[in-house]
N, C-alpha and C positions, 0 to 999 in steps of 0.2 A: 396434430396440434391447434387449437383454437387459436384466431388471434389475441395478442396480448400487449397491451397499452404499458408502455415503459417511459421512464423519466431518468433522462442521464445526468448525473454530475460529474462534473470535468470533464464536459464534452471536448473542449479543445486539446486537450493534453494526450498523451499516448493512448492511454486507455478508452476515452472518450471515442477519438477517432475512430481506432478501431473498433468499437461496437457499432458505432454510424457503419464503417465499411459493412460489418455482418448485418446490421438489420436492413442495408439496401440492397444485398445481395439477395436476400430473401425475401422478396416482396412478397405482401399478404400477410406473413407472419407476425409482423411487429407493427404498431402504432406509436408513435414515439408522441409523448403528450407534451413533456416539457425539459428544457435544456439548460444548464446552469455552468458558471465559469468564473473565473476568478475576475477576467476583464483584462488581460492584459492584450488578447488577440479578439476585440469587438467584430471585427471586419470577415474572421471566420467563424464566429459565433454566430454572427449574422446571416451568413451564407446558410449553414447549418439550418439554421429557425427557418429558412423560406424552403429549401431541398425538405424538410421534413414537416413543413406547414405543422409546426408545434403550436400549443397553445398560451403556452409559460415560457419566458424566456427570464432568467435570471444571472444577476452579476454580484459578486461579493464588494468589487469598490462600488463607492453611493458619490464618490468627487464628481462636481458638474461635467468637465469636459468627459469622464469613461462614459456618464449618462445621455449627454448630447452625442457623443461619438456613437453609441448604439444606436440610438435612435437613426441618428442619420445614416450608419451601414446598414439597418434594415429597412431604412425606404429604398435605397441605392441597390440594395440585392434583390429586393421585391420589385422595382422597375424593370432590372434585368432580364425578368421571367415573365414580366407584364403581369405583374399581382399589385398593383398600384393599392387594391383595397386591405392589403394584409396587413391586421392589426395584431399580434398577438398581446397577452398581459405581460407587460416589464415590470420584474421587481427587481429591486437594488439595497445594497447593504449586507452587513455581516449575514444578517438572519434571512438573507434571499434564498439560499441553497436549501436551508431548513422547511422554509415554506412550500420550497417546488417537491421536497422529498416526503411530506405529508401529505401530496394532493391525491392520494387512493390509487394510483396507477399499480396494474398487477405487477411489475416487476420495479425496482429504484437501483440501479446500476451506480455505486458507490465508487469515482473514479477520483477524487478527492484524495491530495496528495496531505497528509500531516494530522494533528488532534484535531485539526478544524474542522474534520471530517465526524466527530461526535455526537453532536446534537442533529445534524442530517441523518445519520444512522440510525437513532432514536427514532428519531419523527418518523422515519419508514417503517419502521417494527411497530409503532403505535398505531399506525393506518393501515397494517397487517398487510402490508404489500411485502411479495420475497423480494428479500434485498441482497442484491448480488455483491458481495462485498470485496473490493477492491485497493478500499483503504483499510488496511491492515489497522494502523494506528488507532482507529478508532474502539477496534474492539479489545488492543492491547492497552489504552489508558482508561478506557470502559469497563473493562473486565467483569466484575459481576454485575456492574449496571444492564452492561449488552447485553450478558447471558440472561439475566431474571427478565426482561424486557420481549426477549425473542421465544415465539414460538416452537414447538418441534420443527427441525425442517424447513427453519424462515430462512436462515442465511445460508445462502448458497456461495462458496468461496471463488475467487475468482485468481488469486494469485496461482500461478502455474502450479507451484510445487503442493499447494491445500486442494487444488483442483484434483492434480492427480492422487491424492491419498481419497479425498471424496469417493473415485473414479474405483478405486483399489479397492478400497471398503465395502464395493459393491458385491467381491470375490470370496467374502468368508462374514460372521457374524461379529459385534465389536467385542464380545468377550472371547471372541478367539484371536484376538489381537495379540501380539508379545510384544511388537516394537513399530516403531515408526521411522522411516528413514527419510530424511529430507538429502535431496541431492543440491550441491551450491557449486558455480562454474569456477571457484575461487579466484574472481578478478582480474582485473589486468594484473594484477602483482602477486599474484600466486605460484611460489618457489620462493620468493625473496624473503632475505633474512628481515628482521626487526632493525638490524643496523642498515640493511638497504632501504627501506622503509623510509628512514628519515629525510634521504633525501629527494622524495619525489614530489612533484608539483601538482597544482590543481588541475591542469591539462591532463598531464598524466592518468589522474583520476577519475575523470572522465571517457576514458576511453575503453569504454565495457567490450568484451571481445564478442558476444553475442547480439545484445539488445542497447538500441536506444533510448534513451529514458531521459527525465530531466535531472537538473543538478542533485537533488537531493537524495533522490533514489539511488542513481548512479554510483554517488557518493558513498552511499551505503554499503553496495555490492563491495566497494573498494576496498570499505574497510571490514567488512563482514557485518557491519550493525544490522544490515538487513538481514541477514539469516537470522541473528539472534534474535529480532524481531519474529522472523516468520517460526522459530522455535517456543514462543511465548504463543503464538496466534496458534499452532497445531495444537498446545494443550489445551487453549480455551475451546478450540473449534470440537477437539474429537475427544475430549476429557479424558487425555492420557498424560500420566504424570512424566516428569522433566526426565525421571532417570529412563524413562522406554521411549525417549524422544534422540535420536542420532543423527550428526549431520557428516554427510562423504562428501568430497569434490570429487565432482563428473565435470571435468572441462567441458567438454562436448554439449554437454544440457540434453541429449537426446532423451535421456529419461530423468523427467521431472521429479518423480519421488517414487516411493514404493511403501508397500507393508507387507511384515515380515507376522505369521502367524503362527501360533504355538505347536502346529504339527510341523514345523521347520521349510513351508514352503513360504515362497515371496512372492509377489504380485506386483509388478511394477506397470504405470503408464507413462507410455512413450509417442516421440513426437518431436519435430521439428521445434527448435529453439526461439516459439514462437509464440501469440500470446492470443492468437485468435482462436483456438480451441477453447481455452477456459473460458474467455468474454463469451463465446457462443452459449456455453453449455450454463453459465451465469444466467444467460437470458433465456433458454429455451427448457431450462432442469426441470425434471429429469431423463427430456427426451434431447436426442442426439439430430443435430440438422443436417443436412446434405451437403457434400463439398466444400466445407467450412476452411479446410488446408489441408496440402500435401502431406499423404504419410510418408513413413520412412522408406526409401527405396534400398529393398534387400537385395537387390541385383547389383550393389555396386560394393565391391569391399571397402570395408570402414572398419576402424578400432576404436572402440570404448574404453577410458581410462577413469580408475576407481582409485582416492590416495585418501591416506588421514587428514584431516585440519590439523595444521600447525597452529596449534592455542598460544605458542611464545609470540608470532607474529602476529596472529590475529585473536588477541583476548575478548573481543565483543561479543561470542558465541557466549563463554562461561560468565561474562558478566551478566548478560543479560539472562542465564539460566537461574542464576543469583537473583537476580530482580523479580525473574519469575517466580521463583518460588516466595521470595519476601510478601506478592501480592500487593493487595491494598493502593495506597498511592505511589509504589517506586515505577511500576512500569511507564508511570505519564513522567515521573521524573527522569529516567532512562531514555524516553523520547524526546520530551522537548529540552534535554542538554544537547543534545547530540546535533536536534536542527541548531542550536545557537553555534554549534562548534562548529558546524560542517560551512555553515554562513560565514564562522571567522577566519577556516581556513580556504576558503574562496576569496578572501578579502587578504590574505596575504597577512592576517594577526596571529597564527600558529600554524605549525607544520601539522604534518600528515599522523603521527603518531600519537601529538598533543589532543586529536578528537576523541579516541578512546579512553586515552588518561584523563584527561577533565572530563570525560562524563563518571568515569569512575571515583572519581574524588568527590562529584558533586552529589553520587549516589550516596557514599559513606556519611558527606554532610546531612542527607535527607534522614540517614540514622541516627544522627548525632542528637545530643539534647536541645540544640538548636535547630532541628528541621522541619519537627511535627508530623515523621512518618507514620503513616496510616499501615498497618500490615493487616496480612489476613485474605485467605482466597475467597473466604464467604462472609466476611465483612460487609455491611451493609453501607457500601460507599455511595454518595451523592454524584450528582454531577458539580455541584459548586463547589466540593473537597476535591474532586478532580483537576478541573479548572484551576483551583488555587495553587494547588501542588506544582501545575503547568508553568503555571506566571512565576512560583517562588523557583524552581527550578532554572528558569529563564534568568532570572536575576541572579540567582549564585552564581551561574555558569558564566554570566558575562564580568564577574568579578573574579573567577578562575582564570578566565581567559587574559583579562590583563595581568593577572599574575605570570600567566603562561607566555606571553607575549614579551614580557620585560626582559628577559633573557636573548630573545631574538633580537632585540633593537638593540641591547648592548653589543651584540656580533656583529650586528650591521656595521655598528659604530667602529 
């Protein structure tokens, strides 16, 4: 494999730091051209920039304190290694990630969390870079916009489940696929009833059994909203109908997902419950790098479980399927409403069950006369329409959260 130039969006997050680990352990294979981050940890961003000798550094925040802090951190990190002449181009503000995403790197890894990743995704596709997509929200909310912008095989999935499907699909032709099976750990509350879930705390929701992730994704894994988003993502990535996408609970997460073919065979991708292999494949696809992670140890006794998903306790997946079938602006509303509800839950304003309940209410509002919902999988959406739906959803969700929070206040009294 010839050396590839790489831009990493979300470099200080979980996906970004592991991507840098892969790059640094495969010297000569990659050259990182640019890094972007939100701006909450400019010291780490500066160290990454100096270590990788990047040309561009971008932060989403553009307040004076963040910008000054980044320049100071870059100077300090450069002095530590005796590179006082190091001066990368620094971009700041909400459009900074979009700018570096369009710099023409061979690969753009989008590890941003949330719908704010949509414009950077489109910028990378427009620049004809291979898009290593960990920011599932941009595909989900952008739907037909992103699919229309992408050339064949230009998007390489980095989510472990979708990477597993992409790998398993090498074992057969697309027209031979009977169904896709996404695996789910079940989160920290697997096996609990809806009644028991009413009492869980934000701290408990952040105790994922297998992965260490940020607040939003970890909470989404606890509610299974994340799995719902992944069902929509699988539909869009692989052009498979929702009636042929299933979710099964697999607590050990050794099987990352499966493809069932019409002759009755099933091909699964297996490995430790870590993200290194999917990230590495996102950077090197279709080739595999050497020694990325340790394989399963087949010499040790182990038991792998598979259980049906409890849709009564965790209704987020069926809600996502409904939203995905509606298409248009509905996935953007589902995602935005959820982000607002997760924040409210961690602020103590709503309970755990309220998260998906409020999202469902907002989706219904969007379908009503005042929601201005746009339906259809082939509708010619615009970015402005998607972002308008996102804004509408956040405003409507805020009102619904106030309604849900009122009984909690009265209970406390």
